[in-house]
All heavy atoms as an XYZ file, in Angstrom:
673
protein
N       0.852     -1.186      0.000
C       0.000      0.000      0.000
C       0.892      1.241      0.000
O       1.864      1.314      0.723
C      -0.881     -0.020      1.245
C      -1.891      1.069      1.296
S      -3.478      0.321      0.955
C      -4.410      1.731      0.550
N       0.532      2.193     -0.823
C       1.306      3.427     -0.864
C       0.631      4.479     -0.008
O      -0.549      4.395      0.297
C       1.445      3.952     -2.304
O       0.135      4.223     -2.807
C       2.154      2.963     -3.189
N       1.379      5.476      0.346
C       0.871      6.538      1.194
C       0.739      7.825      0.390
O       1.494      8.763      0.580
C       1.784      6.715      2.409
C       1.153      7.624      3.443
O      -0.052      7.802      3.477
N       1.976      8.204      4.289
N      -0.206      7.845     -0.525
C      -0.483      9.040     -1.318
C      -1.427      9.910     -0.504
O      -2.454      9.443     -0.017
C      -1.118      8.670     -2.675
C      -1.519      9.920     -3.440
C      -0.147      7.833     -3.489
N      -1.058     11.168     -0.344
C      -1.893     12.083      0.430
C      -2.345     13.248     -0.435
O      -1.638     13.683     -1.342
C      -1.127     12.634      1.653
O       0.068     13.280      1.222
C      -0.775     11.522      2.625
N      -3.531     13.721     -0.130
C      -4.090     14.884     -0.799
C      -3.657     16.115     -0.015
O      -3.852     16.181      1.195
C      -5.616     14.770     -0.835
C      -6.277     15.913     -1.588
O      -5.575     16.756     -2.184
O      -7.517     15.951     -1.593
N      -3.054     17.065     -0.695
C      -2.656     18.323     -0.081
C      -3.475     19.426     -0.749
O      -3.026     20.065     -1.696
C      -1.154     18.555     -0.274
C      -0.667     19.831      0.378
O      -1.453     20.702      0.723
N       0.641     19.944      0.521
N      -4.729     19.629     -0.290
C      -5.599     20.589     -0.964
C      -5.073     22.025     -0.929
O      -5.343     22.791     -1.853
C      -6.934     20.465     -0.235
C      -6.692     19.685      0.990
C      -5.386     18.965      0.831
N      -4.327     22.385      0.104
C      -3.777     23.745      0.175
C      -2.817     24.009     -0.983
O      -2.754     25.123     -1.510
C      -3.076     23.965      1.511
N      -2.082     22.976     -1.393
C      -1.141     23.107     -2.510
C      -1.776     22.693     -3.837
O      -1.184     22.885     -4.895
C       0.108     22.266     -2.243
N      -2.968     22.083     -3.777
C      -3.629     21.615     -4.989
C      -2.884     20.472     -5.641
O      -2.737     20.424     -6.857
N      -2.444     19.530     -4.797
C      -1.713     18.392     -5.361
C      -1.790     17.183     -4.450
O      -1.970     17.293     -3.235
C      -0.267     18.754     -5.641
C       0.595     19.003     -4.428
C       1.955     19.528     -4.823
N       2.934     19.367     -3.760
C       4.193     19.721     -3.860
N       4.639     20.252     -4.977
N       5.020     19.539     -2.861
N      -1.654     16.025     -5.092
C      -1.471     14.766     -4.380
C       0.027     14.564     -4.243
O       0.791     14.911     -5.158
C      -2.070     13.598     -5.167
C      -3.561     13.534     -5.087
C      -4.348     14.150     -6.043
C      -4.192     12.854     -4.050
C      -5.734     14.095     -5.979
C      -5.577     12.793     -3.977
C      -6.339     13.411     -4.942
O      -7.707     13.349     -4.867
N       0.453     13.986     -3.131
C       1.883     13.809     -2.877
C       2.192     12.379     -2.452
O       1.384     11.726     -1.781
C       2.338     14.758     -1.772
C       2.115     16.213     -2.115
C       2.396     17.170     -0.980
O       2.362     16.750      0.204
O       2.645     18.352     -1.275
N       3.359     11.930     -2.834
C       3.885     10.635     -2.418
C       5.353     10.838     -2.081
O       6.141     11.248     -2.933
C       3.741      9.599     -3.539
C       4.380      8.229     -3.277
C       3.783      7.570     -2.030
C       4.217      7.336     -4.494
N       5.703     10.580     -0.825
C       7.085     10.740     -0.376
C       7.752      9.378     -0.348
O       7.257      8.447      0.293
C       7.154     11.414      1.005
C       6.532     12.809      0.931
C       8.598     11.478      1.503
C       6.371     13.494      2.270
N       8.862      9.266     -1.073
C       9.678      8.064     -1.093
C      11.139      8.479     -1.061
O      11.528      9.417     -1.758
C       9.397      7.225     -2.355
C       8.001      6.640     -2.385
C       7.770      5.687     -3.544
O       8.583      5.654     -4.488
O       6.761      4.972     -3.499
N      11.915      7.793     -0.268
C      13.361      8.058     -0.154
C      13.624      9.538      0.144
O      14.595     10.122     -0.319
C      14.082      7.646     -1.435
C      13.926      6.180     -1.776
C      14.546      5.833     -3.114
O      15.476      6.474     -3.578
N      14.023      4.791     -3.741
N      12.752     10.152      0.930
C      12.924     11.547      1.305
C      12.619     12.550      0.194
O      12.849     13.744      0.363
N      12.095     12.077     -0.930
C      11.770     12.937     -2.079
C      10.248     12.918     -2.269
O       9.589     11.932     -1.968
C      12.430     12.404     -3.347
C      13.924     12.220     -3.253
C      14.662     13.478     -3.659
O      14.176     14.262     -4.452
N      15.842     13.672     -3.118
N       9.714     14.002     -2.815
C       8.277     14.098     -3.014
C       7.921     14.098     -4.492
O       8.345     14.973     -5.247
C       7.712     15.382     -2.365
O       8.051     15.387     -0.979
C       6.200     15.450     -2.518
N       7.146     13.104     -4.883
C       6.530     13.081     -6.214
C       5.135     13.670     -6.026
O       4.529     13.528     -4.961
C       6.445     11.657     -6.745
N       4.617     14.338     -7.052
C       3.307     14.948     -6.877
C       2.543     15.041     -8.192
O       3.118     14.965     -9.273
C       3.418     16.333     -6.236
C       4.248     17.322     -7.014
C       3.677     18.098     -8.028
C       5.598     17.501     -6.732
C       4.444     19.017     -8.740
C       6.359     18.411     -7.438
C       5.769     19.168     -8.432
O       6.519     20.072     -9.139
N       1.240     15.197     -8.031
C       0.344     15.410     -9.168
C      -0.468     16.668     -8.869
O      -1.287     16.674     -7.937
C      -0.578     14.216     -9.357
N      -0.224     17.726     -9.631
C      -0.996     18.962     -9.485
C      -2.398     18.735    -10.029
O      -2.566     18.077    -11.057
C      -0.351     20.104    -10.276
C       0.950     20.587     -9.658
O       1.117     20.449     -8.440
O       1.785     21.119    -10.409
N      -3.386     19.283     -9.346
C      -4.764     19.085     -9.792
C      -5.621     20.305     -9.500
O      -5.235     21.208     -8.775
C      -5.382     17.863     -9.110
C      -5.666     18.063     -7.631
C      -6.798     18.749     -7.199
C      -4.799     17.573     -6.669
C      -7.048     18.941     -5.851
C      -5.041     17.750     -5.317
C      -6.172     18.438     -4.919
O      -6.416     18.624     -3.581
N      -6.814     20.268    -10.084
C      -7.886     21.193     -9.729
C      -9.189     20.431     -9.840
O      -9.308     19.488    -10.626
C      -7.861     22.449    -10.585
C      -7.938     22.233    -12.030
C      -7.445     23.465    -12.835
N      -6.979     23.001    -14.117
C      -7.773     22.817    -15.165
N      -9.051     23.105    -15.085
N      -7.287     22.370    -16.291
N     -10.121     20.814     -9.015
C     -11.428     20.154     -8.995
C     -12.490     21.119     -9.489
O     -12.546     22.257     -9.043
C     -11.780     19.718     -7.576
C     -10.970     18.578     -7.092
C     -11.509     18.046     -5.762
N     -11.028     16.699     -5.552
C      -9.954     16.401     -4.830
N      -9.288     17.349     -4.227
N      -9.561     15.152     -4.722
N     -13.341     20.616    -10.420
C     -14.452     21.424    -10.920
C     -15.598     20.506    -11.299
O     -15.419     19.566    -12.081
C     -14.026     22.221    -12.164
C     -12.966     23.271    -11.912
C     -12.498     23.959    -13.180
O     -13.197     23.872    -14.215
O     -11.429     24.578    -13.139
N     -16.785     20.767    -10.757
C     -18.012     20.083    -11.156
C     -17.894     18.558    -11.177
O     -18.278     17.912    -12.155
C     -18.472     20.581    -12.529
C     -18.690     22.076    -12.551
O     -19.236     22.630    -11.605
N     -18.251     22.738    -13.602
N     -17.346     17.980    -10.116
C     -17.247     16.530    -10.031
C     -16.131     15.918    -10.861
O     -16.078     14.711    -11.042
N     -15.267     16.775    -11.375
C     -14.131     16.291    -12.173
C     -12.820     16.668    -11.480
O     -12.692     17.735    -10.889
C     -14.163     16.905    -13.565
C     -15.307     16.395    -14.396
C     -15.187     16.881    -15.832
N     -16.208     16.280    -16.650
C     -17.273     16.934    -17.097
N     -17.434     18.208    -16.810
N     -18.154     16.305    -17.841
N     -11.863     15.765    -11.603
C     -10.522     15.989    -11.071
C      -9.587     16.144    -12.264
O      -9.326     15.181    -12.987
C     -10.093     14.803    -10.206
C      -8.676     14.863     -9.637
C      -8.555     15.998     -8.621
C      -8.307     13.530     -9.001
N      -9.134     17.350    -12.505
C      -8.222     17.636    -13.612
C      -6.792     17.465    -13.122
O      -6.371     18.152    -12.186
C      -8.423     19.065    -14.118
C      -9.758     19.281    -14.773
C     -10.879     19.618    -14.014
C      -9.909     19.146    -16.151
C     -12.113     19.806    -14.607
C     -11.146     19.349    -16.752
C     -12.238     19.670    -15.977
O     -13.466     19.852    -16.573
N      -6.056     16.546    -13.742
C      -4.648     16.333    -13.400
C      -3.818     17.152    -14.383
O      -3.696     16.804    -15.560
C      -4.256     14.837    -13.476
C      -5.163     13.991    -12.574
C      -2.781     14.653    -13.113
C      -5.077     14.325    -11.104
N      -3.268     18.254    -13.885
C      -2.534     19.186    -14.739
C      -1.083     18.785    -14.988
O      -0.545     19.061    -16.054
C      -2.568     20.601    -14.133
C      -3.977     21.168    -14.093
O      -4.706     21.021    -15.101
O      -4.362     21.743    -13.064
N      -0.467     18.162    -13.987
C       0.960     17.876    -14.112
C       1.346     16.800    -13.116
O       0.930     16.849    -11.958
C       1.743     19.163    -13.834
C       3.238     19.046    -13.967
C       3.832     18.815    -15.199
C       4.064     19.170    -12.860
C       5.212     18.717    -15.326
C       5.444     19.079    -12.976
C       6.003     18.849    -14.214
O       7.364     18.760    -14.338
N       2.141     15.839    -13.554
C       2.676     14.799    -12.668
C       4.198     14.934    -12.681
O       4.809     15.000    -13.746
C       2.257     13.381    -13.136
C       2.925     12.313    -12.278
C       0.736     13.236    -13.096
N       4.785     14.984    -11.489
C       6.236     15.173    -11.363
C       6.820     14.125    -10.436
O       6.277     13.843     -9.371
C       6.545     16.559    -10.800
C       7.998     16.756    -10.490
C       8.898     17.044    -11.496
C       8.470     16.619     -9.193
C      10.250     17.205    -11.222
C       9.822     16.785     -8.906
C      10.700     17.073     -9.926
N       7.954     13.577    -10.852
C       8.724     12.671    -10.019
C      10.171     13.161    -10.020
O      10.744     13.387    -11.086
C       8.652     11.244    -10.564
O       9.364     10.368     -9.726
N      10.783     13.337     -8.842
C      12.176     13.767     -8.792
C      13.088     12.766     -9.517
O      12.814     11.555     -9.523
C      12.503     13.800     -7.295
C      11.182     13.924     -6.617
C      10.220     13.183     -7.494
N      14.152     13.256    -10.079
C      15.079     12.418    -10.863
C      15.500     11.157    -10.120
O      15.475     10.068    -10.704
C      16.296     13.249    -11.330
C      17.331     12.367    -11.999
C      15.850     14.357    -12.277
N      15.873     11.215     -8.827
C      16.306      9.979     -8.153
C      15.220      8.900     -8.062
O      15.520      7.731     -7.858
C      16.693     10.446     -6.749
C      16.964     11.901     -6.880
C      16.049     12.384     -7.968
N      13.943      9.271     -8.219
C      12.846      8.305     -8.111
C      12.380      7.781     -9.463
O      11.601      6.834     -9.522
C      11.652      8.946     -7.393
C      11.890      9.425     -5.967
C      10.632     10.050     -5.393
C      12.381      8.285     -5.078
N      12.843      8.365    -10.532
C      12.374      7.965    -11.863
C      12.837      6.556    -12.199
O      13.917      6.129    -11.828
C      12.849      8.963    -12.907
C      12.166     10.304    -12.702
C      12.557     11.335    -13.715
N      11.995     12.630    -13.307
C      12.293     13.772    -13.856
N      13.141     13.824    -14.865
N      11.741     14.880    -13.412
N      11.977      5.835    -12.899
C      12.292      4.467    -13.290
C      12.070      3.448    -12.187
O      12.422      2.282    -12.340
N      11.476      3.873    -11.083
C      11.249      2.976     -9.952
C       9.765      2.732     -9.674
O       9.408      2.152     -8.661
C      11.920      3.553     -8.700
C      13.418      3.716     -8.845
C      14.039      4.283     -7.584
O      13.600      3.999     -6.473
N      15.066      5.099     -7.756
N       8.902      3.237    -10.543
C       7.467      3.032    -10.363
C       6.797      4.028     -9.441
O       5.626      3.855     -9.089
N       7.502      5.072     -9.065
C       6.938      6.059     -8.136
C       5.710      6.745     -8.725
O       4.676      6.869     -8.054
C       8.004      7.102     -7.745
O       9.106      6.425     -7.142
C       7.450      8.126     -6.778
N       5.797      7.192     -9.970
C       4.652      7.878    -10.584
C       3.469      6.930    -10.736
O       2.317      7.349    -10.605
C       5.045      8.484    -11.931
O       5.979      9.530    -11.740
N       3.734      5.678    -11.004
C       2.672      4.679    -11.078
C       1.960      4.562     -9.737
O       0.728      4.584     -9.670
C       3.244      3.322    -11.497
C       2.204      2.224    -11.466
O       1.309      2.237    -12.337
O       2.274      1.364    -10.566
N       2.712      4.444     -8.668
C       2.111      4.342     -7.338
C       1.343      5.618     -6.993
O       0.266      5.559     -6.392
C       3.187      4.042     -6.286
C       3.725      2.617     -6.409
C       4.686      2.272     -5.299
N       5.961      2.973     -5.398
C       6.957      2.614     -6.183
N       6.828      1.562     -6.991
N       8.103      3.284     -6.195
N       1.872      6.752     -7.381
C       1.187      8.027     -7.160
C      -0.157      8.034     -7.880
O      -1.192      8.351     -7.287
C       2.070      9.182     -7.653
C       1.442     10.570     -7.650
C       1.098     11.028     -6.242
C       2.391     11.567     -8.318
N      -0.163      7.663     -9.143
C      -1.401      7.674     -9.920
C      -2.406      6.650     -9.392
O      -3.615      6.897     -9.431
C      -1.107      7.435    -11.399
C      -0.504      8.625    -12.112
S      -1.563     10.102    -12.080
C      -3.018      9.505    -12.948
N      -1.943      5.531     -8.892
C      -2.864      4.555     -8.298
C      -3.572      5.170     -7.088
O      -4.773      4.966     -6.880
C      -2.133      3.277     -7.909
C      -1.731      2.449     -9.110
C      -1.015      1.153     -8.729
N      -0.496      0.509     -9.924
C      -1.205     -0.242    -10.750
N      -2.485     -0.445    -10.504
N      -0.655     -0.776    -11.815
N      -2.823      5.927     -6.298
C      -3.426      6.601     -5.145
C      -4.395      7.700     -5.556
O      -5.455      7.859     -4.955
N      -4.047      8.441     -6.596
C      -4.925      9.492     -7.108
C      -6.232      8.869     -7.593
O      -7.326      9.340     -7.259
C      -4.237     10.282     -8.250
C      -5.225     11.189     -8.968
C      -3.058     11.091     -7.712
N      -6.116      7.801     -8.386
C      -7.317      7.154     -8.910
C      -8.193      6.612     -7.772
O      -9.417      6.761     -7.796
C      -6.953      6.022     -9.859
C      -8.212      5.374    -10.452
C      -7.930      4.273    -11.410
N      -7.127      3.247    -10.762
C      -6.441      2.334    -11.421
N      -6.442      2.327    -12.747
N      -5.738      1.436    -10.784
N      -7.584      6.007     -6.774
C      -8.355      5.459     -5.654
C      -9.119      6.568     -4.931
O     -10.301      6.403     -4.596
C      -7.429      4.720     -4.689
N      -8.468      7.692     -4.702
C      -9.130      8.795     -4.011
C     -10.248      9.382     -4.870
O     -11.334      9.685     -4.365
C      -8.126      9.879     -3.621
C      -8.737     10.892     -2.678
O      -9.232     10.493     -1.604
O      -8.746     12.095     -3.026
N     -10.000      9.529     -6.165
C     -11.030     10.056     -7.069
C     -12.249      9.137     -7.074
O     -13.393      9.604     -7.057
C     -10.467     10.227     -8.476
N     -12.014      7.839     -7.089
C     -13.131      6.885     -7.053
C     -13.918      7.020     -5.760
O     -15.137      7.010     -5.756
C     -12.617      5.462     -7.197
C     -12.287      5.100     -8.615
C     -11.919      3.641     -8.719
N     -11.652      3.302    -10.111
C     -11.046      2.218    -10.503
N     -10.616      1.346     -9.602
N     -10.843      1.982    -11.773
N     -13.202      7.132     -4.635
C     -13.867      7.278     -3.340
C     -14.739      8.532     -3.300
O     -15.771      8.558     -2.638
C     -12.847      7.338     -2.203
C     -12.182      5.998     -1.933
O     -12.657      4.963     -2.463
O     -11.171      5.989     -1.198
N     -14.313      9.573     -4.008
C     -15.049     10.840     -4.033
C     -16.094     10.884     -5.147
O     -16.828     11.861     -5.268
C     -14.076     12.005     -4.244
C     -13.099     12.221     -3.113
C     -12.072     13.271     -3.529
N     -11.063     13.502     -2.539
C     -11.040     14.556     -1.726
N     -11.978     15.468     -1.791
N     -10.071     14.698     -0.849
N     -16.105      9.871     -5.989
C     -17.038      9.852     -7.106
C     -16.683     10.834     -8.209
O     -17.557     11.296     -8.940
N     -15.394     11.127     -8.339
C     -14.934     12.087     -9.341
C     -14.441     11.385    -10.602
O     -13.860     10.309    -10.538
C     -13.778     12.929     -8.789
C     -14.174     13.813     -7.649
C     -12.998     14.534     -7.028
O     -11.914     13.924     -6.906
O     -13.167     15.702     -6.658
N     -14.644     12.039    -11.714
C     -14.088     11.600    -12.991
C     -12.723     12.260    -13.152
O     -12.589     13.466    -12.931
C     -15.002     12.039    -14.131
C     -14.436     11.781    -15.498
C     -15.250     12.440    -16.606
O     -16.306     13.020    -16.322
O     -14.783     12.382    -17.753
N     -11.708     11.493    -13.525
C     -10.377     12.067    -13.752
C     -10.282     12.558    -15.191
O     -10.588     11.824    -16.127
C      -9.262     11.038    -13.478
C      -9.289     10.613    -12.013
C      -7.894     11.620    -13.850
C      -8.281      9.533    -11.669
N      -9.857     13.802    -15.335
C      -9.626     14.393    -16.653
C      -8.129     14.693    -16.736
O      -7.644     15.624    -16.089
C     -10.451     15.681    -16.856
C     -10.166     16.286    -18.228
C     -11.929     15.413    -16.661
N      -7.391     13.902    -17.506
C      -5.943     14.122    -17.583
C      -5.591     15.250    -18.552
O      -5.947     15.200    -19.721
C      -5.417     12.780    -18.087
C      -6.545     12.232    -18.908
C      -7.810     12.723    -18.260
N      -4.900     16.236    -18.063
C      -4.346     17.300    -18.901
C      -2.888     16.942    -19.213
O      -2.414     17.109    -20.318
C      -4.427     18.676    -18.185
C      -5.872     18.987    -17.761
C      -3.844     19.771    -19.048
C      -6.893     19.000    -18.862
N      -2.216     16.409    -18.219
C      -0.821     15.978    -18.330
C      -0.715     14.735    -19.217
O      -1.524     13.803    -19.111
C      -0.319     15.660    -16.926
S       1.227     14.749    -16.838
N       0.271     14.712    -20.087
C       0.493     13.581    -20.976
C       0.753     12.287    -20.221
O       0.265     11.223    -20.625
N       1.522     12.350    -19.143
C       1.798     11.132    -18.373
C       0.505     10.572    -17.793
O       0.237      9.370    -17.882
C       2.808     11.382    -17.247
C       2.998     10.140    -16.402
C       3.854      9.129    -16.817
C       2.275      9.946    -15.227
C       3.993      7.956    -16.076
C       2.405      8.787    -14.488
C       3.272      7.794    -14.915
O       3.396      6.632    -14.184
N      -0.317     11.433    -17.195
C      -1.571     10.983    -16.599
C      -2.483     10.364    -17.656
O      -3.111      9.333    -17.416
C      -2.272     12.137    -15.883
N      -2.550     10.973    -18.820
C      -3.393     10.452    -19.903
C      -2.917      9.064    -20.335
O      -3.724      8.137    -20.476
C      -3.388     11.412    -21.089
N      -1.622      8.913    -20.521
C      -1.067      7.629    -20.923
C      -1.281      6.586    -19.837
O      -1.646      5.442    -20.118
C       0.435      7.768    -21.244
O       0.579      8.705    -22.320
C       1.064      6.443    -21.629
N      -1.056      6.964    -18.591
C      -1.234      6.034    -17.481
C      -2.670      5.537    -17.422
O      -2.920      4.336    -17.261
C      -0.844      6.692    -16.153
C      -0.799      5.718    -15.029
C       0.274      4.983    -14.614
C      -1.883      5.340    -14.175
N      -0.085      4.177    -13.554
C      -1.401      4.384    -13.271
C      -3.213      5.736    -14.079
C      -2.197      3.802    -12.283
C      -4.025      5.153    -13.112
C      -3.509      4.205    -12.220
N      -3.632      6.435    -17.546
C      -5.034      6.039    -17.487
C      -5.421      5.117    -18.639
O      -6.210      4.194    -18.465
C      -5.937      7.279    -17.463
C      -5.897      8.043    -16.134
C      -6.496      9.427    -16.298
C      -6.609      7.264    -15.037
N      -4.856      5.332    -19.822
C      -5.134      4.450    -20.951
C      -4.568      3.055    -20.705
O      -5.160      2.061    -21.089
C      -4.542      5.025    -22.242
C      -5.330      6.168    -22.802
C      -4.700      6.718    -24.068
C      -5.417      7.973    -24.494
N      -4.752      8.640    -25.621
N      -3.417      2.995    -20.057
C      -2.780      1.704    -19.770
C      -3.397      0.972    -18.599
O      -3.163     -0.220    -18.418
C      -1.284      1.916    -19.505
C      -0.518      2.303    -20.734
C       0.943      2.451    -20.436
N       1.669      2.827    -21.632
C       2.896      3.297    -21.646
N       3.560      3.454    -20.518
N       3.466      3.624    -22.775
N      -4.136      1.703    -17.770
C      -4.739      1.118    -16.568
C      -6.231      1.460    -16.540
O      -6.684      2.223    -15.681
C      -4.044      1.641    -15.313
C      -2.589      1.356    -15.267
N      -1.647      2.197    -15.819
C      -1.907      0.296    -14.777
C      -0.452      1.670    -15.648
N      -0.582      0.510    -15.032
N      -7.003      0.883    -17.457
C      -8.418      1.237    -17.540
C      -9.282      0.702    -16.380
O     -10.412      1.113    -16.232
C      -8.865      0.605    -18.858
C      -7.928     -0.533    -19.064
C      -6.622     -0.084    -18.468
N      -8.711     -0.183    -15.598
C      -9.492     -0.758    -14.494
C      -9.893      0.325    -13.550
O     -10.674      0.331    -12.743
C      -8.718     -1.852    -13.757
C      -7.503     -1.417    -13.011
C      -6.208     -1.263    -13.818
O      -6.167     -1.579    -15.011
O      -5.225     -0.805    -13.236
């Protein structure tokens, strides 16, 4: 289980691994969660950090009954690869 947290004050979901923070910037409008940008620090890249982050984002969106609208290319590709 990953520890993805919603940081509404910053408008982003965060995942801390190895002392580094990966995040997904978002905005909420009319029952939709717009993912504007997904970032993973260089030391975490290639280790599945962004995947774990997006899994947490999707789980939270489902719990809230929100539709995810990917603006970020990574988020769009991830959602296409993980339609479940």
